[in-house]
Every structure is written in structure tokens, then in C-alpha cells.
C-alpha positions, 0 to 999 in steps of 0.5 A: 226533133233534136233531143238530148239524153235524159235519165231513164229514157230508152226505146222501151219508154218511147216507141220511135215513129218513122212516120214522123221522122223521129231521130233523137240527138243524144250528144250534149256537146252538139246540143250545146253548139246548136243552142249557142247559134240562137244567141239567146237573151233573157227576154227572147221568145223561142219557137221550137219545132218538134221538141221531142223529149225536151233535150233542146228545151231543157237548155233553152229554158234556162237561157230564154224568157219564153218558149213555145214548143209544137210537138205532134206526138202525144206520147212526147207531149206527156214527157214534156208536161212531166218536166213542169217547165216554168217558162215553156208553153206546150202545144200539141199538133202539126206546125203547118196547122198551128196558128203563129199569130199568138206569137210576138214579132222577132222570135227565134226558131229552132228545130230538127226537121224530118226530110219528108216535111222540111220544104213545106215547113221552110216555105211556111216560115217564109210566108210568116216572117215574124222570125229574126233568126232560125236554126234548123237541122236537116239531112246533109243532102237537103242542106247542100241543096238549100245553099247550092248555086245555079248550074249545080245539079242540086240547084232547084226550087228550095235553093231559090226560095231559101236564097231569095227570102233569107241569108243562109249558111251551113254552120256545121255537120252532124254525124249520124252516129250520135242519133238514136235511132241511127239514121241512114245519113249525116245531118247539117245545121243551118242558120237563117236570117231574113232578108230586109229587102222589097220581096215578092209575094211569098206564096205567089212566088213559090207557085211561080218557081214551082211552075218554072221548074215543072220540067227541069230539063226543058227551057224556060220558054216551055215551062212559062209558055204564056210569059214567053208568048207575051215576049216577057222572058226573051232574055232567059227563054232558051235557058234551063231553069237550073241556069238562072240565079235567084235574083233573076227569078225575082226579076222575071216574077216582077215582070210577069206579075207586076208589069 
């Protein structure tokens, strides 16, 4: 829910919902930098997650051909509808329950993801690979986890999922001071490209990584006992999961599930 100030919008008009992690971005320069990362062309189809009051949508609708926005807050849905965009389709609901099959291939995705639901949304998009580029804003701490390498205390399941299924980089950081209401932490804007390689089944791989990290400080043989008993993971058996790089996890997965 990345937002730009619009006339006469204030807290008396919209009650910010903590349960949905609503923090509205109010700096036009930052909004412009974020939209620029989409590398928009006139015939592009854009999916915006959590458009809020339309700060990003306003700018995107001037540069792209087709925009679908998915917003969970009915009050913000009303705000968006009053703007009468000509090339924006407004959908009310949770992105995790939304049917992405109505979209064409090679869409571009953008959004500011609340911390509490960032991982499920990322995994959802890794399972639905119709996108060619994603621009997401996260809390800075989560962004650092996403790009962290093996051996780091920040390295974990989300690091592996993001690095196996995409090329990802932090483009810039965003101060907490330009949001309304002001959050407790700074944010980071990340750019994702899908990896064009032979990848494992995404849902199955996600479950496998979750099991591998079920006891973070235990050795891999303790988290994957059946595979260890079969002699499949001997090379990594005495390593902790945080010491194994993403491509090695792909190799282990293929040995266990694909033979």
C-alpha cells in the first residue's frame, strides 16, 4: 500500500487500519523513483497489490495501458472508484485469494507489502510465474533477510526462496519519516526478475525448505531424518541449514524428490 498525497486526504477521512499494515507513502519524489523501476511501456499490464488511495496508481495509469489493483480495504476501494480511472480495473479482496488467471503473461507487479504478510505474498508470486518484473517495498529488516547469504544470521527460508526463484536486489532505502502514519522502521525497495532456468516444483520446494529449517540450530540430518537414513544427504548431513547455499538446497531437493 504505497501512497502519494492527494487533495484533502487526511486521517479524519481515512482511519488507518493497523491490522492491514497501512502506512501511506507521501513523498512524490520517492513515488516517482519507485514507478520508474517498473520501466513502463504503453502496452504494459500492471498488477498493483494494495493501491491504497491511489498514489502509485495515479502515476502508473498515465504511463501503462492496463492496470489491475487489488485492495482489501472497502473504504479505500471507494476512494479509488471516485477517481474514475479509464484504464484501471479495481478488485476488492485479499491478493492471496485473488484469481490471477484473468491476467495475461508477462505482467509487471508493484506494491508495498505489510510485514505480517510479506512472505506469503512473495511465495504466492513464485508459484504464479506470469510476471516479468516485480517492485516491492518491504521493511528494511525483511529486505536484508531476502538478499542475505549463507552463514549470515539473517539467512533463512525466505532468502533461499527468493534467490532460487528470482534475481533480486535492493534498489534504495526509504526513510520512515515520509510515511503517514509513521512506522517504527525504515523500508527498502527491491527489484525482482524471474530466473529462466529449470526450477523445482515451487510449492513442494517451499515445504522442503520449511522442513530443512524446522530446527535452525540443528544439523541437517536432524531436520531431514528420512533422507539421512537413505544416505542421500551425507555431504551436508553435519551442516546446519544456514550454512547451505540456495543452489545446494536445489540439489538436495532434486536428490530426494526426483532421484
